[in-house]
C-alpha positions in Angstrom: -23.1 81.7 -28.0 -23.7 81.0 -31.6 -20.9 80.4 -34.1 -20.6 83.4 -36.4 -22.6 83.0 -39.6 -25.0 80.4 -38.3 -28.7 81.3 -38.2 -30.5 79.9 -35.2 -34.3 79.8 -35.0 -35.4 78.7 -31.5 -36.6 80.4 -28.3 -34.4 82.2 -25.7 -35.7 79.7 -23.1 -33.1 77.3 -24.6 -30.4 79.0 -22.5 -32.3 78.7 -19.3 -33.4 75.0 -19.7 -32.5 72.6 -16.8 -31.6 69.9 -19.3 -28.3 70.2 -21.1 -28.8 71.0 -24.7 -26.4 71.1 -27.6 -27.0 71.9 -31.3 -24.9 70.0 -33.7 -24.2 70.8 -37.3 -22.3 68.3 -39.4 -21.5 66.4 -36.2 -19.9 69.5 -34.5 -21.3 71.6 -31.6 -22.5 75.0 -32.9 -24.6 76.0 -29.9 -25.2 75.0 -26.3 -26.9 76.2 -23.1 -25.4 76.8 -19.6 -26.6 73.4 -18.4 -24.5 71.8 -21.1 -21.4 73.7 -19.9 -22.1 72.7 -16.3 -22.7 69.0 -17.3 -19.4 68.7 -19.2 -17.4 70.9 -16.8 -16.1 73.1 -19.6 -16.1 76.6 -21.1 -17.7 77.7 -24.3 -14.3 77.7 -26.0 -13.8 74.1 -24.9 -17.1 72.8 -26.4 -17.2 74.9 -29.6 -16.8 72.8 -32.7 -16.3 69.6 -30.8 -17.9 66.3 -32.0 -19.9 64.0 -29.7 -17.0 61.5 -29.5 -14.7 64.2 -28.2 -16.8 64.1 -25.0 -17.0 60.3 -24.9 -14.6 57.6 -23.8 -13.0 55.8 -26.7 -15.0 52.6 -26.0 -18.7 52.5 -24.9 -19.9 50.2 -22.0 -21.0 47.6 -24.6 -17.5 47.5 -26.1 -18.3 49.5 -29.3 -16.1 52.3 -30.6 -17.5 55.7 -29.6 -16.7 57.6 -32.8 -18.0 54.9 -35.1 -21.2 54.4 -33.1 -21.8 58.1 -32.8 -21.5 58.6 -36.5 -23.9 55.7 -37.1 -26.5 57.2 -34.7 -26.2 60.7 -36.3 -26.8 59.2 -39.8 -29.8 57.3 -38.3 -31.4 60.5 -36.9 -31.3 62.1 -40.3 -33.6 59.3 -41.5 -35.8 58.8 -38.5 -35.8 62.4 -37.3 -35.8 61.6 -33.6 -33.9 59.0 -31.5 -33.5 58.4 -27.8 -30.8 56.2 -26.4 -28.3 55.7 -23.5 -24.7 56.8 -23.9 -21.5 57.0 -21.9 -20.0 60.5 -21.8 -16.8 62.1 -20.4 -16.5 65.6 -19.0 -13.6 68.0 -19.7 -12.2 67.0 -16.3 -12.4 63.3 -17.1 -15.5 62.2 -15.2 -17.3 59.4 -17.0 -21.1 59.1 -16.5 -24.1 57.4 -18.1 -26.6 59.7 -19.9 -29.9 59.5 -21.7 -29.7 61.4 -25.0 -32.6 62.5 -27.2 -31.6 63.6 -30.7 -34.0 65.5 -32.9 -33.4 66.7 -36.5 -34.5 70.4 -36.6 -36.6 71.7 -39.4 -34.7 74.9 -40.0 -33.6 76.8 -43.0 -30.1 75.4 -42.5 -30.2 71.7 -43.0 -28.2 69.2 -40.9 -29.0 70.8 -37.5 -29.6 68.3 -34.7 -30.7 69.1 -31.2 -29.2 66.9 -28.5 -31.0 66.9 -25.1 -28.7 65.2 -22.5 -29.8 63.9 -19.1 -27.3 62.6 -16.5 -28.9 59.3 -15.3 -26.1 58.3 -12.9 -28.4 58.6 -9.9 -31.3 56.8 -11.6 -29.0 53.9 -12.4 -27.7 53.9 -8.8 -31.2 53.7 -7.4 -32.1 50.9 -9.9 -29.0 49.0 -9.0 -29.6 49.4 -5.3 -33.1 48.2 -5.6 -31.9 45.3 -7.7 -29.3 44.4 -5.2 -31.8 44.6 -2.3 -34.2 42.4 -4.2 -31.4 40.0 -5.1 -30.3 39.8 -1.4 -33.7 39.0 -0.2 -34.3 36.6 -3.0 -31.0 34.9 -2.3 -31.9 34.7 1.4 -35.3 33.1 0.5 -33.5 30.7 -1.8 -31.2 29.6 1.0 -34.1 28.8 3.4 -35.1 25.1 3.6 -38.7 26.1 4.1 -41.3 27.2 1.5 -41.1 31.0 0.9 -43.9 32.5 -1.3 -45.5 35.8 -2.4 -49.1 36.3 -3.5 -50.8 39.3 -5.1 -54.0 40.9 -3.7 -56.1 38.3 -5.7 -54.4 35.4 -3.9 -52.3 34.2 -6.8 -48.8 33.0 -6.1 -46.2 35.3 -7.8 -43.0 33.8 -6.3 -42.0 30.4 -4.9 -38.4 29.7 -3.8 -36.5 26.6 -4.9 -37.2 24.8 -1.6 -40.9 25.5 -2.1 -40.8 24.0 -5.6 -38.8 21.0 -4.4 -41.2 20.3 -1.5 -44.5 21.0 -3.2 -43.6 19.8 -6.6 -45.0 22.9 -8.4 -42.9 24.4 -11.2 -42.3 27.9 -12.6 -44.7 26.9 -15.4 -47.4 26.4 -12.8 -46.8 29.9 -11.5 -47.0 31.4 -15.0 -50.3 29.7 -15.7 -51.7 31.1 -12.4 -51.7 29.3 -9.1 -54.3 30.6 -6.6 -53.4 29.9 -3.0 -57.0 28.8 -2.0 -56.9 26.1 -4.7 -53.9 24.5 -2.9 -55.9 24.2 0.3 -57.7 21.0 1.4 -61.4 21.3 1.8 -61.2 21.7 5.5 -58.9 24.7 5.1 -60.3 26.7 2.1 -62.9 28.8 3.9 -60.5 29.5 6.9 -57.7 30.6 4.5 -60.0 33.0 2.6 -61.2 34.6 5.8 -57.6 35.0 7.1 -56.5 36.3 3.7 -59.1 39.0 3.8 -58.1 39.9 7.4 -54.5 40.2 6.3 -55.4 42.5 3.3 -57.1 44.8 5.8 -53.8 45.0 7.6 -54.9 42.9 10.6 -53.3 39.7 11.9 -55.4 36.5 11.7 -55.5 34.2 14.7 -55.2 30.7 13.1 -52.4 30.0 10.6 -52.5 26.2 10.5 -53.8 24.6 7.3 -53.9 21.4 5.3 -52.4 22.0 1.8 -52.3 19.8 -1.3 -49.0 19.3 -3.1 -48.7 18.7 -6.8 -48.8 14.9 -6.4 -52.1 15.2 -4.6 -50.7 14.4 -1.2 -52.1 16.4 1.8 -49.8 17.9 4.4 -50.4 19.9 7.6 -48.5 23.2 7.6 -48.0 26.3 9.6 -48.0 29.6 7.8 -46.4 32.9 8.9 -47.3 35.9 6.6 -46.7 39.6 6.4 -48.3 42.2 4.1 -46.8 43.4 0.8 -47.2 47.2 0.6 -47.5 49.2 -2.6 -48.0 52.9 -2.4 -48.7 52.5 1.3 -51.5 50.0 0.7 -51.6 46.2 1.2 -51.2 44.7 -2.3 -50.5 41.1 -1.3 -48.8 38.8 1.1 -45.5 37.1 1.5 -44.8 34.3 3.9 -43.0 31.2 5.1 -44.7 27.8 5.1 -43.4 25.0 7.4 -44.5 21.4 6.8 -45.5 20.1 10.3 -46.2 16.6 9.1 -43.3 15.2 11.2 -44.5 17.1 14.3 -48.0 15.7 13.9 -46.5 12.2 13.3 -44.3 12.7 16.4 -47.3 13.6 18.5 -49.0 10.5 17.3 -45.9 8.4 17.9 -45.7 9.6 21.5 -49.2 8.5 22.2 -48.5 5.2 20.5 -45.2 4.9 22.4 -46.9 5.4 25.7 -49.3 2.7 24.9 -46.6 0.4 23.7 -44.4 1.1 26.7 -47.3 0.1 29.0 -47.7 -3.1 26.9 -43.9 -3.8 27.0 -43.7 -3.3 30.8 -46.6 -5.7 31.3 -45.0 -8.4 29.2 -41.3 -7.9 29.5 -39.3 -10.9 30.9 -37.8 -8.8 33.7 -39.9 -8.1 36.8 -41.0 -4.5 37.2 -42.6 -3.1 40.3 -43.4 0.5 41.3 -44.0 1.2 45.0 -45.8 4.3 46.4 -44.4 4.8 49.9 -47.1 7.4 50.9 -50.0 5.0 50.0 -47.9 1.9 51.0 -49.0 0.1 47.8 -47.6 -1.2 44.6 -48.8 0.9 41.6 -47.3 -1.6 39.2 -46.6 -5.3 39.5 -46.1 -6.8 36.0 -46.5 -10.4 34.9 -42.8 -11.2 35.2 -42.8 -10.1 38.8 -45.7 -12.5 39.5 -43.7 -15.3 37.9 -40.3 -14.6 39.4 -41.6 -13.9 42.9 -44.5 -16.4 42.7 -46.8 -13.8 44.1 -49.8 -11.9 42.7 -50.0 -8.1 42.8 -50.1 -7.3 46.6 -53.0 -5.2 47.8 -52.7 -1.9 49.6 -50.9 -2.4 52.9 -50.1 -6.1 52.2 -46.6 -7.2 53.3 -45.1 -8.9 50.3 -42.1 -10.1 52.3 -44.0 -12.0 54.9 -43.1 -15.5 53.7 -39.7 -14.6 52.1 -36.1 -14.5 53.2 -33.6 -12.2 51.4 -29.8 -13.0 51.3 -27.0 -11.0 49.8 -24.4 -12.4 47.3 -22.3 -13.8 50.2 -25.3 -15.6 51.7 -25.9 -13.2 54.5 -29.5 -12.3 55.4 -30.4 -8.6 54.8 -33.0 -6.4 56.4 -35.9 -4.7 54.6 -34.0 -1.4 54.5 -31.1 -3.1 52.6 -33.4 -4.4 49.9 -32.8 -2.3 46.7 -36.5 -1.2 46.4 -36.5 0.4 49.8 -33.0 1.9 49.3 -34.5 3.6 46.3 -37.3 5.0 48.4 -34.6 6.6 50.5 -33.3 8.4 47.4 -30.5 5.9 46.4 -30.0 4.5 42.9 -29.0 0.8 43.0 -27.3 -0.8 40.1 -26.9 -4.6 39.4 -27.2 -5.8 43.0 -27.3 -9.6 43.3 -29.5 -11.2 46.0 -31.1 -14.5 46.7 -34.7 -14.8 47.6 -36.0 -17.9 49.5 -39.7 -18.8 49.8 -41.8 -21.9 50.3 -38.7 -24.2 50.0 -37.6 -22.6 46.7 -34.9 -20.1 45.9 -33.8 -17.9 43.1 -31.0 -15.5 42.4 -32.0 -12.1 41.3 -30.2 -9.2 39.6 -31.9 -6.0 40.8 -31.7 -2.4 39.7 -33.8 0.3 41.6 -34.2 4.0 41.5 -36.4 6.8 42.9 -39.1 8.2 40.7 -40.4 11.8 40.9 -44.2 12.0 40.6 -46.9 14.5 41.6 -48.9 11.7 43.2 -46.2 10.9 45.8 -42.8 9.4 46.6 -42.3 6.4 44.3 -39.5 3.8 43.6 -39.1 1.5 40.7 -37.3 -1.9 40.8 -36.4 -4.0 37.7 -35.1 -7.5 38.4 -34.3 -10.7 36.5 -33.9 -14.3 37.5 -30.1 -15.1 37.1 -30.1 -18.5 38.6 -29.2 -20.1 35.3 -26.6 -17.5 34.5 -24.8 -18.2 37.8 -24.8 -21.9 37.0 -23.3 -21.1 33.6 -20.7 -18.7 35.2 -19.4 -21.6 37.3 -19.1 -23.6 34.1 -17.3 -20.8 32.4 -14.9 -20.4 35.3 -13.9 -24.0 34.9 -13.6 -23.6 31.1 -11.4 -20.5 31.6 -9.1 -22.4 33.9 -8.7 -25.1 31.3 -7.9 -22.6 28.6 -5.5 -20.6 30.8 -3.5 -23.8 31.5 -3.4 -25.2 28.0 -0.1 -25.6 26.2 -1.6 -24.5 22.8 -2.1 -20.8 21.9 -5.8 -19.9 22.1 -7.1 -16.7 20.6 -10.6 -15.4 20.6 -11.6 -12.7 18.1 -14.8 -10.8 17.3 -16.6 -10.9 14.0 -14.2 -8.3 12.5 -11.1 -10.3 13.5 -10.0 -8.1 16.4 -8.5 -10.0 19.3 -10.7 -10.1 22.5 -8.7 -12.8 24.4 -5.4 -14.6 24.4 -4.3 -17.2 26.9 -0.9 -17.4 28.7 0.4 -19.9 26.2 0.0 -17.2 23.5 2.0 -14.8 25.6 4.8 -17.3 26.1 4.9 -18.3 22.4 4.8 -14.8 20.8 6.4 -12.7 23.5 3.4 -10.3 23.4 1.4 -9.7 26.5 -2.4 -9.8 26.6 -2.5 -6.0 26.9 -0.4 -5.6 23.8 -2.6 -7.9 21.8 -6.2 -7.1 22.7 -8.0 -5.0 20.1 -5.5 -5.8 17.4 -5.9 -8.1 14.4 -3.7 -11.2 14.6 -2.1 -9.9 11.4 0.3 -8.0 13.7 2.2 -11.3 14.0 2.7 -11.5 10.2 6.3 -12.3 9.1 5.8 -11.6 5.4 6.1 -15.4 4.7 2.5 -15.6 3.3 1.0 -13.5 0.5 -2.3 -11.6 0.5 -4.0 -14.5 -1.3 -3.1 -16.9 1.6 -4.9 -14.7 4.1 -7.8 -13.9 1.8 -8.5 -17.6 1.3 -8.3 -18.3 5.0 -10.6 -15.4 5.9 -13.1 -16.5 3.2 -13.1 -20.0 4.6 -13.8 -19.0 8.3 -16.3 -16.3 7.5 -18.3 -18.9 5.5 -18.5 -21.0 8.6 -15.9 -23.6 7.6 -13.1 -24.9 9.8 -9.6 -23.8 8.5 -6.5 -25.9 9.1 -3.0 -24.9 8.1 0.3 -23.5 9.1 1.5 -20.0 9.8 5.0 -18.6 9.9 4.7 -15.8 12.4 7.2 -13.4 13.9 7.7 -13.2 17.7 8.1 -9.9 19.5 11.9 -10.5 19.6 12.0 -11.0 15.8 12.3 -14.7 15.8 10.2 -16.7 13.4 7.9 -19.5 14.6 5.9 -22.0 12.6 2.5 -22.9 14.0 -0.1 -25.4 13.1 -3.5 -23.7 13.5 -7.2 -24.7 13.6 -9.5 -21.7 13.2 -13.3 -22.0 13.5 -16.2 -19.6 13.7 -18.3 -19.0 16.8 -22.0 -18.8 16.0 -24.9 -17.4 18.0 -28.3 -19.1 18.5 -29.4 -18.0 15.0 -26.3 -19.4 13.4 -24.8 -16.0 12.7 -21.0 -15.7 13.1 -20.1 -13.4 15.9 -16.5 -14.4 16.5 -13.7 -16.8 15.9 -11.5 -19.1 18.0 -8.0 -20.1 17.0 -5.9 -22.9 18.5 -2.2 -23.0 17.5 0.6 -25.4 18.2 4.3 -24.5 17.8 5.8 -26.8 15.2 8.9 -24.7 14.5 11.3 -27.6 15.2 9.4 -30.1 13.0 9.3 -27.5 10.2 13.0 -26.8 10.5 13.7 -30.5 10.1 11.5 -30.6 7.1 13.2 -27.6 5.5 16.6 -29.2 6.1 15.5 -32.3 4.3 14.1 -30.3 1.4 17.3 -28.2 1.2 19.4 -31.4 1.2 17.4 -32.9 -1.6 17.5 -29.6 -3.5 21.2 -29.4 -3.3 21.6 -33.0 -4.3 19.5 -32.3 -7.4 21.5 -29.2 -8.2 24.7 -31.2 -8.0 23.4 -33.8 -10.4 22.2 -31.1 -12.8 25.6 -29.3 -12.5 27.4 -32.5 -13.4 25.4 -33.0 -16.5 25.9 -29.4 -17.5 29.7 -29.6 -16.9 30.1 -32.7 -19.0 28.1 -31.5 -22.0 29.1 -27.9 -22.0 32.8 -28.4 -21.3 32.9 -30.7 -24.3 31.5 -27.9 -26.4 34.0 -25.4 -24.9 36.9 -27.9 -25.6 36.2 -27.7 -29.3 36.0 -23.8 -29.2 39.1 -23.3 -27.1 41.1 -26.0 -29.0 40.3 -24.6 -32.5 41.0 -21.1 -31.3 44.4 -22.2 -30.1 45.1 -24.1 -33.3 44.3 -21.0 -35.3 46.5 -18.7 -33.1 49.5 -21.0 -32.9 49.4 -22.9 -36.2 47.3 -21.2 -38.8 47.4 -17.4 -38.3 50.5 -15.3 -38.7 51.2 -12.6 -36.0 49.9 -9.8 -38.1 46.8 -11.6 -39.4 43.6 -9.4 -39.1 41.7 -12.4 -37.6 44.1 -12.8 -34.6 42.2 -10.3 -32.4 38.9 -11.9 -33.1 40.2 -15.4 -32.3 41.8 -14.1 -29.1 38.4 -12.7 -28.1 36.8 -16.1 -28.8 39.4 -17.8 -26.7 38.9 -15.4 -23.8 35.1 -15.7 -23.9 35.3 -19.5 -24.0 37.7 -19.5 -21.0 35.3 -17.2 -19.1 32.4 -19.6 -19.9 34.6 -22.5 -18.6 35.0 -20.6 -15.4 31.3 -20.1 -15.0 30.6 -23.8 -15.4 33.4 -24.5 -12.9 31.8 -22.1 -10.4 28.4 -23.8 -10.8 30.0 -27.1 -10.0 31.8 -25.6 -7.0 28.6 -24.0 -5.7 26.6 -27.2 -6.0 29.3 -29.4 -4.3 28.4 -30.7 -0.9 31.5 -32.5 0.3 34.5 -30.8 1.9 37.8 -31.1 0.1 39.9 -30.5 3.3 41.9 -27.5 4.4 44.9 -26.4 2.3 46.7 -23.2 1.7 44.6 -21.1 -0.6 45.2 -17.8 -2.4 42.0 -15.8 -1.6 42.0 -13.2 -4.4 41.4 -15.8 -7.2 38.4 -17.1 -5.2 36.9 -13.6 -5.0 37.5 -13.1 -8.7 35.6 -16.3 -9.4 32.7 -15.1 -7.3 32.8 -11.7 -9.0 32.5 -13.3 -12.4 29.6 -15.5 -11.3 27.8 -12.6 -9.7 28.3 -10.2 -12.6 26.6 -12.8 -14.8 23.6 -13.3 -12.5 22.9 -10.0 -10.8 20.3 -7.5 -12.3 21.6 -4.4 -14.0 20.2 -2.3 -11.1 22.9 -3.7 -8.8 26.4 -2.4 -9.4 29.2 -4.7 -8.2 32.8 -3.6 -7.5 36.0 -5.4 -6.5 38.4 -3.6 -4.2 41.4 -6.1 -3.6 44.7 -5.1 -2.0 47.6 -5.7 -4.3 49.4 -8.0 -1.8 48.6 -11.7 -2.3 47.0 -13.2 0.8 47.0 -16.9 1.7 44.7 -18.6 4.2 44.3 -22.2 5.4 40.9 -23.2 4.2 38.7 -25.1 1.7 38.1 -23.2 -1.5 34.5 -24.6 -1.8 33.6 -23.4 1.6 35.1 -20.0 1.2 33.3 -19.7 -2.2 30.0 -20.6 -0.3 30.6 -18.0 2.4 31.2 -15.2 -0.1 28.3 -16.2 -2.3 25.9 -16.3 0.7 27.0 -12.8 1.8 26.7 -11.4 -1.8 23.3 -13.1 -2.3 22.0 -11.4 0.9 23.4 -8.1 -0.2 21.7 -8.4 -3.6 18.4 -9.2 -1.9 18.7 -6.1 0.3 18.9 -4.0 -2.8 16.3 -5.9 -4.8 13.7 -3.1 -4.8 15.7 0.0 -5.4 19.0 -1.3 -6.7 22.4 0.0 -5.4 26.1 -0.8 -5.1 27.8 -4.0 -3.8 31.5 -3.8 -2.9 33.7 -6.9 -2.2 36.9 -5.8 -0.6 40.0 -7.6 0.7 42.8 -6.2 2.8 45.3 -7.1 5.5 44.4 -6.6 9.2 46.5 -6.8 12.3 44.8 -7.8 15.6 46.7 -7.2 18.8 44.5 -9.6 20.9 43.8 -7.0 23.5 40.1 -6.9 22.8 40.2 -3.3 21.8 38.8 -4.2 18.4 35.1 -4.5 19.1 33.9 -8.1 18.7 37.3 -9.5 17.9 38.4 -10.3 21.5 38.1 -14.1 20.8 40.8 -14.0 18.1 44.5 -14.5 18.8 46.9 -11.7 18.1 48.4 -11.8 14.6 47.9 -11.0 11.0 44.5 -11.6 9.4 42.7 -11.1 6.1 39.7 -8.8 6.3 37.1 -9.8 3.7 34.2 -7.4 3.5 30.9 -7.4 1.6 29.1 -4.1 1.6 25.8 -3.0 0.2 23.7 0.1 0.0 20.4 -1.7 0.7 17.8 -1.5 3.4 20.0 -2.3 6.4 19.4 -4.4 9.4 17.3 -3.2 12.4 19.2 -3.1 15.6 16.6 -5.2 17.4 17.2 -8.3 15.2 21.0 -7.9 14.6 21.9 -10.3 17.3 19.7 -13.0 15.8 20.7 -13.0 12.1 23.3 -15.8 12.6 20.8 -18.1 14.3 19.6 -21.1 12.2 16.4 -20.5 10.3 16.1 -16.9 11.2 15.1 -15.0 8.1 13.5 -11.7 7.1 12.6 -12.9 3.6 9.2 -14.1 2.4 8.4 -17.8 2.2 10.1 -19.4 -0.8 12.8 -16.6 -0.9 15.1 -18.0 1.9 15.6 -20.8 4.3 17.2 -18.9 7.2 20.4 -21.0 6.8 22.6 -18.6 4.8 24.2 -16.5 7.6 24.2 -19.5 10.0 26.3 -21.4 7.5 28.6 -18.4 7.0 29.1 -18.2 10.8 29.8 -21.9 11.1 32.3 -22.1 8.2 34.2 -19.0 9.3 34.4 -20.2 12.9 35.6 -23.5 11.7 38.5 -21.8 9.9 39.4 -19.9 13.1 37.9 -16.7 12.0 35.2 -14.2 13.1 32.2 -12.5 11.4 31.1 -9.0 12.3 28.3 -6.8 10.9 27.8 -3.1 10.8 24.5 -1.7 9.6 22.5 1.5 9.5 18.8 0.9 8.7 18.1 2.6 5.3 21.8 3.1 4.5 23.0 -0.5 4.0 25.1 -3.1 5.7 28.8 -4.3 5.8 29.8 -7.9 6.8 33.4 -8.2 7.8 35.1 -11.7 7.8 38.5 -12.1 9.6 40.6 -15.2 8.8 44.2 -16.0 9.9 46.9 -15.3 7.3 49.4 -18.1 6.6 52.8 -18.3 4.8 52.4 -18.6 1.0 55.6 -20.7 0.6 53.9 -23.9 -0.4 51.2 -22.5 -2.7 51.9 -23.6 -6.3 51.1 -21.4 -9.2 51.2 -22.6 -12.8 52.8 -20.7 -15.6 50.8 -21.0 -18.9 53.0 -18.5 -20.8 56.1 -20.6 -21.3 57.2 -22.6 -24.4 55.1 -25.6 -25.6 57.1 -28.8 -25.1 56.5 -31.4 -27.8 57.4 -35.0 -28.6 57.2 -37.8 -31.1 55.6 -40.5 -28.9 52.5 -42.5 -30.0 49.2 -41.5 -28.3 46.0 -43.4 -28.2 43.3 -40.7 -27.9 39.7 -41.7 -26.8 36.7 -39.4 -26.6 33.1 -39.9 -27.7 32.7 -36.3 -28.7 33.9 -35.9 -32.3 34.7 -32.2 -32.0 36.9 -32.9 -28.9 38.5 -35.8 -30.6 39.4 -33.9 -33.8 40.6 -30.8 -32.0 42.7 -32.5 -29.4 44.2 -34.8 -32.0 45.2 -31.9 -34.2 46.7 -30.1 -31.2 48.8 -33.2 -30.3 50.0 -33.6 -33.9 51.0 -29.9 -34.0 53.2 -30.7 -31.0 54.8 -33.6 -33.0 53.0 -36.6 -31.5 51.7 -39.5 -33.5 48.0 -39.8 -32.7 45.5 -42.7 -33.1 42.0 -41.2 -32.4 39.1 -43.4 -31.4 35.5 -42.2 -30.9 34.3 -45.6 -29.6 36.1 -46.6 -26.3 35.4 -50.3 -26.9 37.0 -50.0 -30.4 40.0 -48.3 -28.7 40.3 -51.1 -26.2 40.3 -53.7 -29.0 42.9 -51.7 -31.0 45.2 -51.7 -27.9 44.7 -55.4 -27.3 45.9 -56.2 -30.8 49.2 -54.3 -30.4 49.8 -52.9 -26.8 53.4 -51.9 -27.7 52.1 -49.6 -30.5 51.3 -46.8 -28.0 53.3 -44.8 -25.5 50.4 -43.1 -23.6 46.6 -43.0 -23.6 44.5 -39.8 -23.2 40.8 -40.7 -22.4 37.5 -39.0 -21.5 35.8 -40.0 -18.3 32.1 -40.2 -19.3 31.5 -42.2 -22.5 28.9 -44.7 -23.7 29.7 -48.4 -23.4 32.5 -48.0 -20.9 33.7 -45.1 -18.7 37.2 -43.7 -18.7 38.2 -45.3 -15.3 36.9 -48.8 -16.4 38.7 -48.4 -19.8 41.9 -47.6 -17.9 41.5 -50.7 -15.7 41.2 -52.8 -18.8 44.2 -51.2 -20.5 46.3 -51.6 -17.4 45.2 -55.2 -17.2 46.9 -55.7 -20.6 50.0 -53.5 -20.0 50.5 -52.6 -16.3 53.1 -49.8 -16.7 51.1 -48.0 -19.4 50.6 -44.3 -18.6 47.1 -42.9 -18.8 45.8 -39.3 -18.6 42.1 -38.9 -17.7 40.2 -35.8 -18.9 36.9 -34.9 -17.2 34.4 -32.0 -17.1 33.0 -33.2 -13.7 35.6 -34.1 -11.1 33.1 -35.5 -8.5 32.7 -38.6 -10.6 36.2 -39.8 -9.7 38.5 -38.7 -6.9 42.3 -38.3 -7.1 42.6 -41.1 -4.6 40.5 -43.5 -6.7 42.5 -42.5 -9.8 45.8 -43.2 -8.1 44.5 -46.5 -6.9 43.6 -47.7 -10.4 46.9 -46.4 -11.9 45.9 -43.1 -13.6 49.0 -40.9 -14.0 47.4 -37.5 -14.7 44.3 -35.4 -14.7 43.1 -32.7 -17.0 39.9 -30.7 -16.4 38.0 -29.8 -19.5 38.2 -27.6 -21.4 42.0 -28.3 -21.9 44.5 -25.6 -22.9 47.4 -26.6 -25.2 50.0 -25.6 -22.6 48.4 -27.8 -19.9 48.4 -30.8 -22.3 51.9 -30.2 -23.5 53.4 -29.9 -19.9 51.5 -32.9 -18.5 52.5 -35.2 -21.4 56.2 -34.4 -20.9 55.9 -34.8 -17.1 54.4 -38.3 -17.5 56.4 -39.5 -20.4 59.6 -38.2 -18.8 58.4 -40.0 -15.6 58.4 -37.0 -13.3 55.6 -38.3 -11.0 53.0 -41.0 -10.5 50.0 -38.7 -10.5 49.6 -35.3 -12.0 46.4 -33.4 -11.3 45.8 -30.2 -13.3 42.9 -27.8 -12.7 40.8 -26.4 -15.5 42.0 -23.9 -18.0 39.9 -21.2 -16.4 41.4 -21.8 -13.0 44.9 -21.7 -14.4 44.3 -18.4 -16.0 43.0 -16.9 -12.7 45.8 -18.2 -10.5 48.7 -17.7 -13.0 
């Protein structure tokens, strides 16, 4: 229905056309036929005046904007007059479909008219896509096949070859493009036959022979089987498609079977075992190989000949057996006989045979085959092996046999006794299951490299028994070689040397501790002299040189505290290295724990947190401070080791415990009723497995690697605590840590003396001879004494001091001397001085008390001891005690110890 005012000049058939037609003017629809209304599912009013993009989705299938693209195409048709293209349209109801559109510029009086002929090509595209999918499916299937798949046209040229075909034949897509006739791929003996069969197939018939010899791209010839079917076009055969299977392997297999049959016959005739085949129906031996002739010392018997006429057959027990019991004849009765031993005697000779026999099915009759070997020498060797096994079974040394991979194939009873593992538990395992962790990977690598190269390895192992105990073994490991010299196994002989090794470790430990003691003495002497200067000058500054409000007072006090802590650390090193007992005496336990705490805090890694939890009440025990120190240090060291990998928290706690003696407290039934101190060391480490908990206090039992422990720590702890009348208990949860509890009897604190360093400083005006080879100590101590009012004569050279005293012995009231000095020691200097003036008081200062005992000092006349570094209060009190004649011998501990016990 034309728009009013528009002149149309085309035929009335326009309205009846099957194709949808629309006339556009200035991009708008001005006329249309019924097919157009049906195609767009709209009315005339709907389509009138609409533009092409009004009946298009906003975006075309190629991603372009419909309106912009449509305007571009309409401009193009004005230039080119006619254009055909594909377009995506949308109906009034929203259905989107592909279309083929032909635009033609009309030569009418009115310019700008364009005729659009529109065809819905949805079905065409569906058919194309379906064909494409079908072809793709069959192509994919062909590509998945491991055989050659091909197509050839009616001229015999290959038009398709799958990937397997290209890979197998070596031909490429370029070869196909150049033209690759099938008959040219055939070997000369196959060309004519292929051409004939190809012609038969083009006629629609099936050829009889499909086996050919083809030539691949590298020139190699291959026998193949070909299965083909016709390719039809318009109902006629237009080519062939098929599958080609390379039958080279089948042909080779057929040839190999023939060769194998020939080889088998040759093997049977020449094999070292005797082989005979007997035909019962013909009563003759069909086969009697060369080995049978040698072993039985008889030629191939003829038909009907009795091969047993001059022979006697015995079983393994030496009993004669009848013909029917012989394996060959048992096989004729249908029985299969495996590994039957028998002895055959003939002409004064005998041989032991191992026989296998079985019935054989054959068209020619009832057959039996027997295969036998002469085992006379093997039986002799078996007797020898039996004797050897008896010797190995009764040996005191562990003997292990392993295969070439190191897996155990035999262990003797001594191994079972030494390790605690039975033979059944050990077989099939690598000996590494005995590892204790004492040796690193390099140790085992070097050992393995040695024995696998054929060398004999000698050395020591530290292994772990089944019950967790460690054993040290001397071992000799050598390889076992076959006739060709190849290693096929190993033999290990081990001797338990645990006791000898323990004695060696004890000696090393003793020497080590002696060396530590010597080193500690040197450190104490030198370092305490340095600290004496620091502490002395700090005290001078605080007491004599700085007023109470001076800004430097705080800093000097910090220096003094730090120096005192350093003094305590040196003292603790000395205590830890000391080997002699100092005897039991009443001891405050809290100060000892604080000393350990200070030492540990300085030595533990930052990953280990250490806490002290001490009950306020003072607790006194009857013990030796050095030994208690050693106990706590051992427990704390073990706790730190348990947390070495992941870190954790260590807690040292002290509290009072009351034991009723009833045994209700688990593990404490051996203790008398009364009050005890409970000292506990807890960690959050790896814990102790239940199966080894009962062994941890045994000497030399350790879970640490070699070089990390001696196994003596907990044994020493147990011994010391037991010696003090106490008990050690342990609680542990593997993975959650351990707690060691020590119970020691409490005693009355009445006689325990504590010093007071906070009182007034007593002074005096007496004359003092001061002797020390360290100038800083000499100057500092001299000034301290002068501050207290004393008149001091200071001498750096002890021999010069002695000479000064000789000249005027009455010029001095007391001498203060160092112990370790060049030229003459403090105790010898004292002896010389007392030889001049017998009643002369002497105070000895030392940084290392093991060099002289109180008993020795008293014996030579020394009246007082001071441990370096010296505090002013200590010096002042001791001087007044001696000068005021309050006692023959005064021993004062170090400054650090006074601070901790005061």
